[in-house]
C-alpha positions in Angstrom: 17.6 -92.9 -12.3 19.6 -90.8 -14.3 23.3 -89.1 -13.3 23.7 -92.1 -11.5 27.3 -92.0 -12.6 27.8 -88.7 -11.0 27.9 -90.6 -7.2 30.4 -92.1 -5.7 31.6 -92.9 -2.2 33.1 -90.3 -0.4 34.3 -91.4 2.3 37.5 -93.5 3.3 38.2 -97.0 5.2 40.8 -97.0 8.0 43.8 -98.2 6.7 44.4 -101.3 9.0 41.2 -103.6 9.6 38.9 -102.4 12.9 36.6 -104.5 13.2 36.6 -105.4 17.4 33.2 -103.5 17.4 31.7 -106.3 15.6 32.2 -108.8 18.4 29.9 -106.8 20.6 26.5 -107.4 21.3 25.3 -104.3 22.8 25.5 -101.0 24.8 26.1 -101.9 28.2 26.7 -98.4 30.2 25.4 -95.0 28.9 27.0 -92.3 27.2 27.5 -88.6 28.5 24.5 -86.9 26.9 25.7 -83.1 25.4 22.4 -81.7 24.0 23.4 -79.4 21.2 19.4 -78.4 20.6 20.4 -74.8 21.9 22.8 -74.7 19.2 23.1 -77.0 16.3 18.9 -77.7 16.8 18.5 -73.6 17.3 20.2 -72.5 14.2 18.3 -75.0 12.0 15.0 -73.4 12.8 13.1 -71.2 10.2 12.4 -69.0 13.3 15.4 -69.5 16.2 14.4 -69.3 19.5 14.2 -65.8 21.2 16.2 -65.4 24.7 13.8 -66.2 26.7 12.3 -69.2 24.4 16.0 -70.5 24.7 15.8 -70.2 28.8 12.7 -72.0 28.5 14.5 -74.7 26.6 17.5 -74.4 28.9 15.5 -75.6 32.0 13.4 -78.3 29.9 16.8 -80.0 29.4 17.9 -79.5 32.6 14.5 -81.1 34.1 15.5 -83.8 31.5 18.8 -84.7 33.4 21.4 -83.5 30.7 24.7 -82.8 32.3 26.6 -81.2 29.5 24.3 -78.7 27.3 25.6 -77.0 24.4 24.4 -73.3 24.5 25.7 -71.4 21.7 28.1 -69.5 19.7 28.4 -66.9 21.7 30.6 -64.8 18.7 28.5 -65.6 16.6 25.3 -62.7 17.2 24.1 -60.7 20.2 21.5 -63.3 20.8 23.8 -65.9 22.0 26.3 -63.7 23.8 22.8 -62.2 26.0 22.1 -65.5 26.4 25.2 -67.0 27.7 26.1 -64.1 29.8 22.0 -64.5 31.4 23.3 -67.8 32.6 26.2 -66.8 33.9 25.2 -63.8 35.7 21.5 -65.1 37.1 23.3 -68.2 38.3 21.1 -70.3 36.4 24.0 -73.2 35.8 23.6 -76.4 38.3 27.2 -77.2 40.2 26.8 -80.7 38.3 26.0 -79.0 35.2 28.8 -78.1 32.7 27.8 -75.9 29.7 29.8 -75.6 25.9 30.2 -73.1 23.4 31.3 -73.3 20.3 33.8 -70.8 18.7 35.9 -71.4 14.9 39.6 -71.4 15.0 40.3 -67.7 14.7 42.2 -65.1 17.0 39.5 -62.6 17.7 36.6 -65.3 17.9 38.6 -67.1 20.4 39.2 -64.0 22.5 35.1 -62.9 21.9 34.3 -66.5 23.2 35.9 -66.2 26.3 35.0 -62.7 27.0 31.5 -64.4 27.0 32.7 -67.3 29.8 34.0 -64.5 32.3 32.9 -65.8 35.5 31.8 -69.3 34.6 32.3 -71.9 37.1 33.3 -74.3 34.3 32.3 -74.6 30.6 33.6 -76.6 28.0 35.0 -74.2 24.6 34.8 -76.6 21.6 37.0 -75.9 18.7 36.7 -76.8 15.2 37.8 -76.9 11.7 36.8 -78.6 8.6 39.1 -81.5 7.1 37.3 -82.9 4.3 39.0 -83.6 0.9 35.9 -81.3 -0.4 36.6 -78.6 2.5 40.1 -78.3 2.3 40.4 -78.2 -1.8 36.6 -76.3 -2.9 36.2 -73.9 0.1 39.5 -73.1 1.8 42.4 -74.0 -1.0 45.4 -75.3 1.4 47.0 -78.1 1.9 46.7 -80.4 4.6 49.5 -78.4 6.8 47.9 -75.2 6.7 44.7 -77.3 7.9 46.8 -78.7 10.6 48.1 -75.1 11.6 44.5 -73.7 11.6 43.7 -76.4 14.3 46.6 -76.0 16.5 47.0 -72.4 16.5 43.4 -72.6 17.9 44.4 -74.9 20.6 47.1 -72.4 21.3 44.9 -69.8 21.2 42.7 -72.0 23.8 45.1 -72.1 26.3 45.9 -69.0 26.7 42.6 -67.4 26.8 41.9 -69.6 29.4 44.5 -68.9 31.5 43.8 -65.4 31.3 39.7 -65.9 32.3 38.3 -66.3 35.5 36.6 -69.8 35.4 37.4 -73.7 34.8 37.9 -74.8 31.4 38.0 -78.4 29.5 38.6 -78.1 25.8 36.7 -79.9 22.5 37.9 -80.4 19.6 35.9 -81.0 15.9 37.7 -82.0 13.1 34.5 -81.1 11.0 33.3 -83.5 8.0 35.3 -86.2 9.6 33.6 -88.5 7.8 35.2 -87.0 4.3 38.2 -86.6 5.6 41.2 -89.1 5.3 41.5 -91.6 8.3 45.3 -90.8 8.5 44.7 -87.1 8.3 42.1 -87.2 11.0 44.0 -89.2 12.8 47.3 -86.6 12.8 45.4 -83.5 13.3 44.0 -84.5 16.0 47.0 -85.9 18.0 48.3 -82.5 16.9 46.0 -80.4 18.6 46.3 -83.4 21.6 50.0 -82.7 21.9 48.9 -78.4 22.3 46.0 -79.2 24.9 48.4 -81.8 26.8 45.4 -83.6 28.7 45.5 -85.2 31.7 43.8 -87.4 34.1 42.4 -84.4 35.9 41.4 -82.3 32.8 40.5 -84.8 30.0 40.0 -83.1 26.5 36.9 -84.1 23.9 37.9 -85.5 20.8 34.6 -85.6 18.7 34.4 -87.0 15.4 31.0 -85.6 13.8 29.2 -87.3 10.7 28.7 -83.8 9.6 27.4 -85.5 6.4 26.8 -89.1 7.1 28.4 -90.8 3.8 28.8 -94.8 4.7 26.9 -97.1 6.3 26.8 -97.4 10.0 29.1 -99.9 10.3 32.0 -98.4 8.3 31.4 -95.1 10.9 31.9 -97.8 13.8 34.9 -98.6 11.4 36.2 -95.3 11.8 35.7 -94.5 15.0 37.3 -97.7 16.4 40.5 -97.1 14.7 40.3 -93.4 15.7 39.7 -94.6 19.2 42.7 -97.3 19.4 45.6 -94.7 17.8 44.8 -91.4 19.6 47.4 -90.0 21.5 46.9 -89.4 25.1 43.7 -91.9 25.0 43.3 -93.0 28.8 42.8 -88.5 28.9 40.5 -88.3 26.0 36.7 -88.5 25.9 36.2 -89.4 22.8 32.5 -88.2 21.6 29.9 -88.9 18.6 28.4 -86.5 16.6 26.4 -87.7 14.3 23.9 -86.2 11.5 21.6 -88.1 9.4 21.4 -87.2 5.9 21.2 -91.1 5.5 18.6 -91.8 7.6 21.0 -94.3 9.7 22.2 -91.1 12.7 20.8 -93.4 15.5 22.7 -96.5 13.9 25.6 -94.6 13.7 25.7 -93.4 17.2 25.2 -97.0 18.3 27.7 -98.6 16.4 30.1 -96.1 17.4 29.1 -96.6 20.9 30.4 -100.2 20.9 33.9 -99.2 18.6 34.8 -97.1 21.6 32.7 -93.7 21.5 32.3 -92.5 25.4 29.8 -89.4 24.3 27.2 -88.4 22.2 26.2 -84.5 21.2 22.5 -84.8 19.9 19.4 -83.3 20.5 15.7 -84.0 21.0 13.9 -85.9 18.3 16.7 -85.4 16.2 16.4 -81.3 15.4 19.2 -79.5 13.1 19.8 -79.0 9.8 18.8 -80.7 6.8 17.8 -84.3 8.1 18.9 -83.1 11.9 21.1 -84.4 14.1 21.1 -87.9 16.2 18.4 -88.1 17.9 18.8 -88.3 21.7 15.5 -89.4 22.7 15.8 -92.5 20.6 19.2 -93.6 21.8 18.1 -93.1 25.6 15.1 -94.9 25.3 16.4 -97.6 23.2 19.1 -98.4 26.3 16.3 -98.2 28.8 14.7 -101.1 26.3 17.8 -102.8 27.2 17.6 -102.7 30.9 20.3 -100.0 30.9 19.8 -96.5 32.5 20.4 -93.6 30.3 20.4 -91.3 33.1 17.7 -89.1 31.2 14.5 -88.8 32.4 11.8 -89.1 29.4 9.1 -90.6 32.2 6.7 -87.6 30.9 7.0 -87.6 27.5 3.4 -86.0 26.0 4.8 -83.3 27.8 8.2 -82.8 26.4 7.1 -83.4 22.9 4.5 -80.7 23.8 7.2 -78.5 24.9 9.3 -79.2 22.1 6.9 -77.6 19.7 5.9 -75.1 21.4 9.3 -73.6 21.8 10.7 -74.5 18.1 7.6 -74.6 16.2 8.3 -78.3 14.8 6.2 -81.2 14.8 7.4 -84.3 16.1 6.0 -87.1 13.2 3.6 -89.4 14.3 5.7 -92.4 13.7 9.0 -90.7 15.6 10.1 -93.2 17.4 8.6 -93.4 21.5 7.6 -90.0 21.1 5.2 -89.8 18.1 1.4 -89.8 19.0 1.1 -93.2 17.3 4.0 -95.2 17.9 2.6 -97.3 20.5 -1.1 -97.7 18.6 -2.7 -100.9 17.3 -5.2 -100.4 14.7 -5.1 -104.2 13.9 -7.4 -106.9 15.2 -4.6 -109.3 15.7 -2.3 -106.8 16.8 -5.0 -105.9 19.2 -5.8 -109.4 20.7 -2.0 -109.8 21.5 -1.2 -106.9 23.2 -4.5 -107.5 25.3 -3.6 -110.9 26.2 0.1 -109.7 26.7 -1.2 -107.3 29.1 -4.0 -109.4 30.8 -0.8 -112.0 31.2 1.1 -110.3 33.0 -1.9 -109.1 35.5 -1.8 -113.0 36.2 1.7 -114.0 36.9 4.4 -112.8 38.5 6.4 -110.8 35.9 10.1 -109.5 36.3 10.7 -108.5 32.8 8.5 -106.5 30.2 7.7 -108.8 27.7 4.3 -108.1 26.0 3.8 -109.0 22.2 4.4 -105.9 19.7 5.4 -103.5 22.7 9.2 -102.6 22.6 9.1 -100.6 26.1 5.9 -100.2 28.7 3.8 -97.5 27.0 3.4 -96.2 30.5 6.8 -95.7 31.9 6.9 -92.7 29.5 3.7 -91.4 30.6 1.3 -92.6 27.9 -1.4 -95.2 28.6 -3.1 -98.7 27.2 -6.4 -97.1 26.3 -5.7 -93.9 24.7 -2.5 -94.7 23.3 -2.4 -98.2 22.4 -5.7 -99.8 21.7 -7.2 -97.4 18.5 -10.1 -98.2 17.3 -10.8 -97.9 13.4 -11.9 -100.4 10.5 -9.6 -102.4 10.8 -9.8 -103.0 14.7 -10.4 -106.7 16.1 -12.6 -107.8 18.7 -10.4 -108.1 21.2 -9.1 -104.2 21.1 -12.7 -103.2 20.9 -13.5 -104.8 23.9 -11.0 -104.1 25.9 -11.4 -100.4 25.3 -15.0 -100.8 26.7 -14.0 -102.7 29.7 -10.9 -100.5 30.5 -13.3 -97.2 30.0 -16.9 -98.6 31.1 -16.1 -101.5 32.8 -18.2 -103.8 30.4 -16.8 -106.9 30.1 -18.6 -109.1 26.9 -18.7 -112.3 26.4 -16.5 -113.7 24.3 -18.8 -114.6 21.0 -20.7 -111.4 22.2 -17.5 -109.2 21.3 -17.2 -110.9 17.7 -20.8 -109.0 16.9 -19.7 -106.2 18.1 -16.2 -105.8 17.0 -18.2 -106.0 13.2 -20.5 -103.5 14.1 -17.8 -100.7 15.2 -15.8 -101.6 12.4 -18.4 -100.7 9.8 -19.1 -97.9 11.7 -15.2 -96.9 11.2 -15.4 -98.2 7.7 -18.6 -95.8 6.8 -17.2 -93.1 9.0 -14.0 -93.3 7.3 -12.7 -92.2 10.8 -11.0 -93.5 13.9 -13.6 -93.8 16.6 -13.1 -92.6 20.0 -14.1 -94.5 23.3 -16.9 -92.4 24.0 -18.2 -93.1 20.3 -17.8 -97.1 20.9 -19.4 -96.8 23.8 -22.9 -95.1 22.3 -22.6 -97.9 20.0 -22.9 -100.2 22.2 -25.7 -98.6 23.8 -27.9 -98.1 20.7 -27.4 -102.3 19.6 -27.6 -104.0 22.8 -28.4 -102.1 25.8 -32.1 -101.9 27.3 -33.9 -101.9 23.7 -37.1 -101.4 24.1 -39.0 -102.2 20.8 -40.8 -104.1 19.3 -41.4 -105.7 22.9 -41.0 -103.5 25.9 -40.5 -105.1 29.9 -42.7 -103.4 31.9 -42.6 -105.8 35.0 -42.4 -109.7 36.4 -44.0 -111.3 39.7 -43.1 -114.4 41.2 -45.3 -116.8 43.2 -42.7 -116.8 45.9 -38.7 -116.5 46.0 -38.2 -120.3 45.8 -40.9 -121.0 43.0 -40.5 -121.0 39.1 -43.5 -119.8 38.3 -43.6 -115.9 36.7 -45.7 -113.4 35.4 -44.2 -111.5 32.4 -46.4 -107.6 31.8 -45.1 -106.5 28.5 -46.3 -104.0 25.9 -46.3 -105.4 22.4 -47.8 -104.0 19.4 -49.3 -101.5 21.4 -51.3 -103.8 23.7 -50.3 -104.7 27.4 -49.9 -108.3 27.8 -49.6 -110.6 30.6 -47.7 -113.8 30.0 -47.1 -116.8 32.5 -44.6 -119.2 32.2 -42.6 -121.7 34.8 -39.5 -123.1 34.4 -35.9 -124.6 35.6 -34.8 -121.4 37.0 -36.6 -117.7 37.0 -34.6 -116.3 33.9 -35.8 -119.8 32.3 -39.4 -119.2 33.2 -39.7 -115.9 31.4 -38.0 -116.9 28.7 -40.7 -119.7 28.3 -43.3 -117.5 29.2 -42.1 -115.9 26.6 -41.4 -118.0 23.6 -45.0 -119.6 24.3 -47.3 -117.1 24.7 -45.5 -115.3 21.7 -44.7 -117.2 19.5 -41.0 -116.5 19.3 -38.8 -119.4 18.4 -34.7 -119.5 20.0 -32.7 -121.9 21.3 -29.4 -122.0 23.5 -29.9 -119.1 25.9 -26.3 -118.1 26.6 -25.9 -115.4 29.8 -23.3 -113.9 31.8 -23.0 -111.1 34.4 -21.4 -108.9 37.2 -21.3 -105.7 39.0 -20.8 -102.9 36.5 -19.7 -100.6 39.9 -18.8 -101.1 43.4 -20.8 -99.6 46.0 -24.3 -99.5 47.2 -25.6 -97.7 44.8 -23.9 -99.5 42.2 -25.6 -101.1 38.9 -25.6 -105.3 37.2 -25.0 -105.4 33.9 -26.4 -108.6 32.4 -25.5 -110.1 28.5 -27.7 -112.5 27.0 -27.4 -114.4 23.5 -29.9 -116.7 21.3 -30.0 -118.5 18.7 -32.7 -117.4 16.4 -34.2 -119.6 13.7 -31.7 -118.6 11.3 -28.9 -120.2 13.2 -27.1 -116.6 14.0 -26.8 -115.5 17.8 -28.5 -112.0 18.6 -27.1 -110.5 21.9 -28.8 -108.2 24.1 -27.7 -106.2 27.4 -29.3 -105.1 29.9 -28.3 -102.4 32.8 -30.5 -102.1 36.3 -29.8 -101.7 39.5 -31.6 -105.1 40.2 -29.4 -107.8 38.6 -32.5 -110.2 37.8 -34.2 -106.8 36.2 -31.0 -106.5 34.2 -31.0 -110.4 33.1 -34.1 -109.6 32.0 -33.9 -106.9 30.2 -30.8 -108.2 28.4 -32.7 -111.2 27.7 -35.5 -108.7 26.0 -33.0 -107.2 24.3 -31.6 -110.1 22.5 -35.2 -111.2 21.3 -35.6 -107.5 20.3 -32.2 -108.2 18.6 -33.6 -110.9 16.9 -36.5 -109.6 15.7 -35.3 -106.9 14.3 -32.6 -108.5 12.7 -34.6 -111.2 11.0 -37.4 -109.2 10.4 -40.2 -110.7 12.0 -41.5 -107.3 13.4 
């Protein structure tokens, strides 16, 4: 590409080796989750949420289980201010939930922030200022010492106004644009802020290290986090928070490796909504933990409901391939995938399984409110016989013989291919009935009778070429007798009769379904299905359906 010479790595490695995180295999405990949907996420929307919409979104976050929620920048706009006051004055903040507000390090903004917080039971006041080389040189045109003074003076103002305001306050500091800051300087400014705030075991200070712009591979961010974690003052009294953005598409990896490196808290949003490419996706992070057997402490059991509410209130779209939340994330169209999934599910049903381990499915879709039939097995021209048969069995209790599944699978795939579309369960059932069930042309079955129940001599009445005919025959069994009558009297030729039957539904009014396959002169197995309240009648109808299919396929009519 042109202009590649204009780019170089803009991050700074720690001055000492920081790779202890690399020795850890997985995350063992969930972080503290802080939703920033109502601030970071909301400010990134084309149309920010109204007060009513923010309240609805806030209640959804509570239902999911968030205990820390950043509700806005109350000094930035009247909507933000009014939202915060509404939460406080209407007593909408549960006792076990802490709200968080954002403020710049400026006297009048901090003062207005605390006025907005008056009467709150508990809140985190989040102070930030930019520290990166680019921000210092291009935006503020200040030295390191001047940038440190902005942060330290802001910290002093936090303590001043907190002492004058009714409420319980915890402090948070972010060196914004941390990833573009020299690590020694980031450590220095955080430690000076901590000196001012004087964290205690009872009132810990949150140090938040944001990838305001993601600038490196995830392992670099992890090393930066580890360096900070091991060199911060008052470390036992500090909560180390991470706030990754997704500029390089690595926000989830940044967060996970950052947790291995000492991070204790995550600030992120549902489905990664946020400026530019967005914030880290808390849904993905939480359910990744879930897939390793770690309870994330958040409830995404009603994923479809959460997705719908998110799309309604933000006017954003959850991508079909978005991990866990997308419409197609569990979908299997490929025949081999469908076959493996259906066999895996059946294997679980037959065995006492302590752990989830189904091919191609990271977690059980049902754990987040999804279904195998509609969300997993999806039918199009790429689908296989196993998935198509599974769809019929799950929706309509039709359990096809193994060899019939292949024949039906080709018919379904041909329809999907010609229509260039996915087929829904009702459409698949319609194809099955059209191709196999109770076929009455060119031979229409009318009736049969046996001399007695134990005798295998029969008379079959049918209509063929416009004439009513009565055919007699005998055999080793009742269906064999009817088959022999048809072959002898109508000049039919077929071998290797395959038969299967089962009840279609429970109860005294249940129907029976029978499947019959016959091998014609062409060497091909032709299939039919009969459905009737009488099990033997269903088998006769299945036989006639298979014969009719053979006659049609071989142009013998």
